[in-house]
PyMOL commands that place a pseudoatom at each C-alpha (Angstrom):
pseudoatom trace, name=CA, resn=MET, resi=1, chain=A, elem=C, hetatm=0, pos=[-12.643, -16.679, 18.593]
pseudoatom trace, name=CA, resn=SER, resi=2, chain=A, elem=C, hetatm=0, pos=[-11.056, -14.177, 16.310]
pseudoatom trace, name=CA, resn=GLN, resi=3, chain=A, elem=C, hetatm=0, pos=[-13.275, -11.638, 14.163]
pseudoatom trace, name=CA, resn=LYS, resi=4, chain=A, elem=C, hetatm=0, pos=[-13.798, -12.840, 10.907]
pseudoatom trace, name=CA, resn=ILE, resi=5, chain=A, elem=C, hetatm=0, pos=[-13.064, -10.241, 8.149]
pseudoatom trace, name=CA, resn=LEU, resi=6, chain=A, elem=C, hetatm=0, pos=[-13.964, -10.811, 4.101]
pseudoatom trace, name=CA, resn=VAL, resi=7, chain=A, elem=C, hetatm=0, pos=[-11.493, -9.145, 1.561]
pseudoatom trace, name=CA, resn=ALA, resi=8, chain=A, elem=C, hetatm=0, pos=[-13.820, -8.945, -1.419]
pseudoatom trace, name=CA, resn=ASP, resi=9, chain=A, elem=C, hetatm=0, pos=[-11.141, -7.254, -4.298]
pseudoatom trace, name=CA, resn=ASP, resi=10, chain=A, elem=C, hetatm=0, pos=[-10.241, -8.552, -7.932]
pseudoatom trace, name=CA, resn=GLU, resi=11, chain=A, elem=C, hetatm=0, pos=[-6.546, -7.195, -7.303]
pseudoatom trace, name=CA, resn=PRO, resi=12, chain=A, elem=C, hetatm=0, pos=[-4.679, -9.934, -6.194]
pseudoatom trace, name=CA, resn=ASN, resi=13, chain=A, elem=C, hetatm=0, pos=[-1.531, -7.749, -5.023]
pseudoatom trace, name=CA, resn=ILE, resi=14, chain=A, elem=C, hetatm=0, pos=[-3.996, -5.837, -2.785]
pseudoatom trace, name=CA, resn=VAL, resi=15, chain=A, elem=C, hetatm=0, pos=[-5.327, -9.234, -1.495]
pseudoatom trace, name=CA, resn=ILE, resi=16, chain=A, elem=C, hetatm=0, pos=[-2.244, -10.413, -0.590]
pseudoatom trace, name=CA, resn=SER, resi=17, chain=A, elem=C, hetatm=0, pos=[-1.502, -7.614, 1.424]
pseudoatom trace, name=CA, resn=LEU, resi=18, chain=A, elem=C, hetatm=0, pos=[-4.643, -7.013, 3.316]
pseudoatom trace, name=CA, resn=GLU, resi=19, chain=A, elem=C, hetatm=0, pos=[-4.678, -10.866, 4.211]
pseudoatom trace, name=CA, resn=TYR, resi=20, chain=A, elem=C, hetatm=0, pos=[-1.324, -10.705, 5.343]
pseudoatom trace, name=CA, resn=LEU, resi=21, chain=A, elem=C, hetatm=0, pos=[-1.841, -7.435, 7.363]
pseudoatom trace, name=CA, resn=LEU, resi=22, chain=A, elem=C, hetatm=0, pos=[-5.282, -8.389, 8.897]
pseudoatom trace, name=CA, resn=LYS, resi=23, chain=A, elem=C, hetatm=0, pos=[-4.177, -12.056, 9.727]
pseudoatom trace, name=CA, resn=ARG, resi=24, chain=A, elem=C, hetatm=0, pos=[-1.072, -10.242, 11.676]
pseudoatom trace, name=CA, resn=GLU, resi=25, chain=A, elem=C, hetatm=0, pos=[-3.693, -8.210, 13.580]
pseudoatom trace, name=CA, resn=GLY, resi=26, chain=A, elem=C, hetatm=0, pos=[-5.089, -11.787, 14.683]
pseudoatom trace, name=CA, resn=TYR, resi=27, chain=A, elem=C, hetatm=0, pos=[-8.343, -11.512, 12.257]
pseudoatom trace, name=CA, resn=ALA, resi=28, chain=A, elem=C, hetatm=0, pos=[-9.531, -14.809, 10.451]
pseudoatom trace, name=CA, resn=VAL, resi=29, chain=A, elem=C, hetatm=0, pos=[-9.437, -13.522, 6.955]
pseudoatom trace, name=CA, resn=LEU, resi=30, chain=A, elem=C, hetatm=0, pos=[-11.667, -14.889, 4.256]
pseudoatom trace, name=CA, resn=ILE, resi=31, chain=A, elem=C, hetatm=0, pos=[-11.412, -13.943, 0.312]
pseudoatom trace, name=CA, resn=ALA, resi=32, chain=A, elem=C, hetatm=0, pos=[-13.456, -12.886, -2.625]
pseudoatom trace, name=CA, resn=ARG, resi=33, chain=A, elem=C, hetatm=0, pos=[-12.392, -11.465, -5.883]
pseudoatom trace, name=CA, resn=ASP, resi=34, chain=A, elem=C, hetatm=0, pos=[-15.520, -10.674, -7.294]
pseudoatom trace, name=CA, resn=GLY, resi=35, chain=A, elem=C, hetatm=0, pos=[-18.966, -9.179, -6.215]
pseudoatom trace, name=CA, resn=GLN, resi=36, chain=A, elem=C, hetatm=0, pos=[-20.895, -12.532, -6.577]
pseudoatom trace, name=CA, resn=GLU, resi=37, chain=A, elem=C, hetatm=0, pos=[-18.296, -14.585, -4.549]
pseudoatom trace, name=CA, resn=ALA, resi=38, chain=A, elem=C, hetatm=0, pos=[-18.298, -11.790, -1.840]
pseudoatom trace, name=CA, resn=LEU, resi=39, chain=A, elem=C, hetatm=0, pos=[-22.488, -12.072, -1.585]
pseudoatom trace, name=CA, resn=GLU, resi=40, chain=A, elem=C, hetatm=0, pos=[-21.630, -16.067, -1.463]
pseudoatom trace, name=CA, resn=THR, resi=41, chain=A, elem=C, hetatm=0, pos=[-19.083, -15.901, 1.114]
pseudoatom trace, name=CA, resn=ILE, resi=42, chain=A, elem=C, hetatm=0, pos=[-20.704, -13.456, 3.049]
pseudoatom trace, name=CA, resn=ALA, resi=43, chain=A, elem=C, hetatm=0, pos=[-23.944, -15.775, 2.953]
pseudoatom trace, name=CA, resn=ARG, resi=44, chain=A, elem=C, hetatm=0, pos=[-21.977, -18.803, 4.050]
pseudoatom trace, name=CA, resn=GLU, resi=45, chain=A, elem=C, hetatm=0, pos=[-19.464, -17.441, 6.633]
pseudoatom trace, name=CA, resn=LYS, resi=46, chain=A, elem=C, hetatm=0, pos=[-21.476, -14.227, 7.967]
pseudoatom trace, name=CA, resn=PRO, resi=47, chain=A, elem=C, hetatm=0, pos=[-18.008, -12.216, 8.637]
pseudoatom trace, name=CA, resn=ASP, resi=48, chain=A, elem=C, hetatm=0, pos=[-18.017, -9.397, 10.986]
pseudoatom trace, name=CA, resn=LEU, resi=49, chain=A, elem=C, hetatm=0, pos=[-16.555, -7.126, 8.595]
pseudoatom trace, name=CA, resn=VAL, resi=50, chain=A, elem=C, hetatm=0, pos=[-16.030, -6.900, 4.723]
pseudoatom trace, name=CA, resn=LEU, resi=51, chain=A, elem=C, hetatm=0, pos=[-13.734, -4.678, 2.962]
pseudoatom trace, name=CA, resn=LEU, resi=52, chain=A, elem=C, hetatm=0, pos=[-15.549, -3.993, -0.362]
pseudoatom trace, name=CA, resn=ASP, resi=53, chain=A, elem=C, hetatm=0, pos=[-13.670, -2.703, -3.272]
pseudoatom trace, name=CA, resn=VAL, resi=54, chain=A, elem=C, hetatm=0, pos=[-16.148, -1.147, -5.854]
pseudoatom trace, name=CA, resn=MET, resi=55, chain=A, elem=C, hetatm=0, pos=[-14.820, -2.224, -9.428]
pseudoatom trace, name=CA, resn=MET, resi=56, chain=A, elem=C, hetatm=0, pos=[-14.994, -5.773, -9.427]
pseudoatom trace, name=CA, resn=PRO, resi=57, chain=A, elem=C, hetatm=0, pos=[-16.316, -8.257, -11.743]
pseudoatom trace, name=CA, resn=LYS, resi=58, chain=A, elem=C, hetatm=0, pos=[-19.678, -10.055, -12.002]
pseudoatom trace, name=CA, resn=LYS, resi=59, chain=A, elem=C, hetatm=0, pos=[-21.013, -7.410, -9.376]
pseudoatom trace, name=CA, resn=ASN, resi=60, chain=A, elem=C, hetatm=0, pos=[-19.601, -4.180, -8.417]
pseudoatom trace, name=CA, resn=GLY, resi=61, chain=A, elem=C, hetatm=0, pos=[-19.161, -2.982, -4.718]
pseudoatom trace, name=CA, resn=PHE, resi=62, chain=A, elem=C, hetatm=0, pos=[-22.106, -0.733, -4.663]
pseudoatom trace, name=CA, resn=GLU, resi=63, chain=A, elem=C, hetatm=0, pos=[-24.575, -3.859, -5.852]
pseudoatom trace, name=CA, resn=VAL, resi=64, chain=A, elem=C, hetatm=0, pos=[-22.723, -5.992, -3.143]
pseudoatom trace, name=CA, resn=CYS, resi=65, chain=A, elem=C, hetatm=0, pos=[-23.543, -3.208, -0.513]
pseudoatom trace, name=CA, resn=GLN, resi=66, chain=A, elem=C, hetatm=0, pos=[-26.646, -2.623, -1.377]
pseudoatom trace, name=CA, resn=ALA, resi=67, chain=A, elem=C, hetatm=0, pos=[-27.648, -6.251, -1.512]
pseudoatom trace, name=CA, resn=LEU, resi=68, chain=A, elem=C, hetatm=0, pos=[-26.136, -7.052, 1.757]
pseudoatom trace, name=CA, resn=ARG, resi=69, chain=A, elem=C, hetatm=0, pos=[-28.370, -4.046, 3.473]
pseudoatom trace, name=CA, resn=ALA, resi=70, chain=A, elem=C, hetatm=0, pos=[-31.463, -5.588, 1.928]
pseudoatom trace, name=CA, resn=SER, resi=71, chain=A, elem=C, hetatm=0, pos=[-31.071, -8.606, 3.600]
pseudoatom trace, name=CA, resn=GLU, resi=72, chain=A, elem=C, hetatm=0, pos=[-32.704, -9.219, 6.849]
pseudoatom trace, name=CA, resn=ASP, resi=73, chain=A, elem=C, hetatm=0, pos=[-30.352, -12.137, 7.805]
pseudoatom trace, name=CA, resn=LEU, resi=74, chain=A, elem=C, hetatm=0, pos=[-27.329, -9.756, 7.824]
pseudoatom trace, name=CA, resn=PRO, resi=75, chain=A, elem=C, hetatm=0, pos=[-27.837, -6.717, 9.349]
pseudoatom trace, name=CA, resn=THR, resi=76, chain=A, elem=C, hetatm=0, pos=[-25.019, -6.636, 11.672]
pseudoatom trace, name=CA, resn=ILE, resi=77, chain=A, elem=C, hetatm=0, pos=[-22.083, -7.025, 9.233]
pseudoatom trace, name=CA, resn=LYS, resi=78, chain=A, elem=C, hetatm=0, pos=[-19.810, -3.854, 8.841]
pseudoatom trace, name=CA, resn=ILE, resi=79, chain=A, elem=C, hetatm=0, pos=[-18.784, -2.786, 5.368]
pseudoatom trace, name=CA, resn=LEU, resi=80, chain=A, elem=C, hetatm=0, pos=[-15.832, -0.661, 4.596]
pseudoatom trace, name=CA, resn=MET, resi=81, chain=A, elem=C, hetatm=0, pos=[-15.710, 0.516, 1.331]
pseudoatom trace, name=CA, resn=LEU, resi=82, chain=A, elem=C, hetatm=0, pos=[-11.947, 0.318, 0.267]
pseudoatom trace, name=CA, resn=THR, resi=83, chain=A, elem=C, hetatm=0, pos=[-11.763, 1.518, -3.419]
pseudoatom trace, name=CA, resn=ALA, resi=84, chain=A, elem=C, hetatm=0, pos=[-9.684, 3.924, -5.558]
pseudoatom trace, name=CA, resn=LYS, resi=85, chain=A, elem=C, hetatm=0, pos=[-13.073, 5.946, -6.581]
pseudoatom trace, name=CA, resn=GLY, resi=86, chain=A, elem=C, hetatm=0, pos=[-12.763, 8.476, -4.317]
pseudoatom trace, name=CA, resn=ARG, resi=87, chain=A, elem=C, hetatm=0, pos=[-14.771, 11.187, -5.818]
pseudoatom trace, name=CA, resn=ASP, resi=88, chain=A, elem=C, hetatm=0, pos=[-17.473, 13.100, -3.418]
pseudoatom trace, name=CA, resn=THR, resi=89, chain=A, elem=C, hetatm=0, pos=[-20.232, 11.499, -5.613]
pseudoatom trace, name=CA, resn=ASP, resi=90, chain=A, elem=C, hetatm=0, pos=[-18.738, 8.107, -5.174]
pseudoatom trace, name=CA, resn=VAL, resi=91, chain=A, elem=C, hetatm=0, pos=[-18.329, 8.130, -1.228]
pseudoatom trace, name=CA, resn=ALA, resi=92, chain=A, elem=C, hetatm=0, pos=[-21.686, 9.566, -0.810]
pseudoatom trace, name=CA, resn=LYS, resi=93, chain=A, elem=C, hetatm=0, pos=[-23.124, 6.801, -2.845]
pseudoatom trace, name=CA, resn=GLY, resi=94, chain=A, elem=C, hetatm=0, pos=[-21.107, 4.425, -0.856]
pseudoatom trace, name=CA, resn=LEU, resi=95, chain=A, elem=C, hetatm=0, pos=[-22.191, 5.908, 2.240]
pseudoatom trace, name=CA, resn=ALA, resi=96, chain=A, elem=C, hetatm=0, pos=[-25.837, 5.977, 0.981]
pseudoatom trace, name=CA, resn=LEU, resi=97, chain=A, elem=C, hetatm=0, pos=[-26.321, 2.568, 0.211]
pseudoatom trace, name=CA, resn=GLY, resi=98, chain=A, elem=C, hetatm=0, pos=[-25.128, 1.479, 3.636]
pseudoatom trace, name=CA, resn=ALA, resi=99, chain=A, elem=C, hetatm=0, pos=[-21.225, 1.358, 3.673]
pseudoatom trace, name=CA, resn=ASP, resi=100, chain=A, elem=C, hetatm=0, pos=[-20.385, 2.290, 7.640]
pseudoatom trace, name=CA, resn=ALA, resi=101, chain=A, elem=C, hetatm=0, pos=[-16.883, 3.687, 6.132]
pseudoatom trace, name=CA, resn=TYR, resi=102, chain=A, elem=C, hetatm=0, pos=[-15.184, 4.818, 2.875]
pseudoatom trace, name=CA, resn=VAL, resi=103, chain=A, elem=C, hetatm=0, pos=[-11.106, 4.461, 2.612]
pseudoatom trace, name=CA, resn=THR, resi=104, chain=A, elem=C, hetatm=0, pos=[-9.709, 5.279, -1.042]
pseudoatom trace, name=CA, resn=LYS, resi=105, chain=A, elem=C, hetatm=0, pos=[-6.838, 3.587, -2.160]
pseudoatom trace, name=CA, resn=PRO, resi=106, chain=A, elem=C, hetatm=0, pos=[-3.851, 4.330, -1.939]
pseudoatom trace, name=CA, resn=PHE, resi=107, chain=A, elem=C, hetatm=0, pos=[-4.578, 4.015, 1.832]
pseudoatom trace, name=CA, resn=SER, resi=108, chain=A, elem=C, hetatm=0, pos=[-1.946, 3.920, 4.890]
pseudoatom trace, name=CA, resn=THR, resi=109, chain=A, elem=C, hetatm=0, pos=[-2.273, 0.389, 6.496]
pseudoatom trace, name=CA, resn=ARG, resi=110, chain=A, elem=C, hetatm=0, pos=[-1.978, 2.152, 9.996]
pseudoatom trace, name=CA, resn=GLU, resi=111, chain=A, elem=C, hetatm=0, pos=[-5.024, 4.115, 9.267]
pseudoatom trace, name=CA, resn=LEU, resi=112, chain=A, elem=C, hetatm=0, pos=[-6.795, 1.169, 7.693]
pseudoatom trace, name=CA, resn=VAL, resi=113, chain=A, elem=C, hetatm=0, pos=[-6.171, -1.233, 11.000]
pseudoatom trace, name=CA, resn=GLN, resi=114, chain=A, elem=C, hetatm=0, pos=[-7.164, 1.695, 13.073]
pseudoatom trace, name=CA, resn=LYS, resi=115, chain=A, elem=C, hetatm=0, pos=[-10.551, 2.176, 11.007]
pseudoatom trace, name=CA, resn=VAL, resi=116, chain=A, elem=C, hetatm=0, pos=[-11.081, -1.655, 11.324]
pseudoatom trace, name=CA, resn=GLU, resi=117, chain=A, elem=C, hetatm=0, pos=[-10.577, -1.811, 14.773]
pseudoatom trace, name=CA, resn=GLU, resi=118, chain=A, elem=C, hetatm=0, pos=[-13.442, 0.930, 15.394]
pseudoatom trace, name=CA, resn=LEU, resi=119, chain=A, elem=C, hetatm=0, pos=[-15.674, -0.616, 13.224]
pseudoatom trace, name=CA, resn=LEU, resi=120, chain=A, elem=C, hetatm=0, pos=[-15.720, -3.870, 14.867]
pseudoatom trace, name=CA, resn=ARG, resi=121, chain=A, elem=C, hetatm=0, pos=[-15.994, -2.274, 18.585]
pseudoatom trace, name=CA, resn=ARG, resi=122, chain=A, elem=C, hetatm=0, pos=[-18.952, -0.444, 17.088]
pseudoatom trace, name=CA, resn=PRO, resi=123, chain=A, elem=C, hetatm=0, pos=[-22.208, -1.780, 18.885]
pseudoatom trace, name=CA, resn=ALA, resi=124, chain=A, elem=C, hetatm=0, pos=[-24.334, -3.761, 16.005]
for i in range(1, 124): cmd.bond("trace and resi %d" % i, "trace and resi %d" % (i + 1))
show_as sticks, trace
zoom trace
């Protein structure tokens, strides 16, 4: 069974390109276009990894990350923050809230795929 990855981003071009890239690598891809939808999809589908944008409507990525880490039901889900917010304080905040990795946009697709593979190989 292929591993499930949730792409949580409100930018359609990013969603389309990530969905294509990850499906090509053999992953099952789920989509959420805002933070609330991301939390609902995570609870329902329990993906292995969430690619999480910070700036989204309804709930931002930091709120989603914090809610996910506070949930006792979902401790093994990996979180990769994928965002244009690349200041040191943003990176530190994402990692402090429990993100497993932080990648800033624009990003290299090759590097992103390597990071995804690395996170999914890590023990829970």
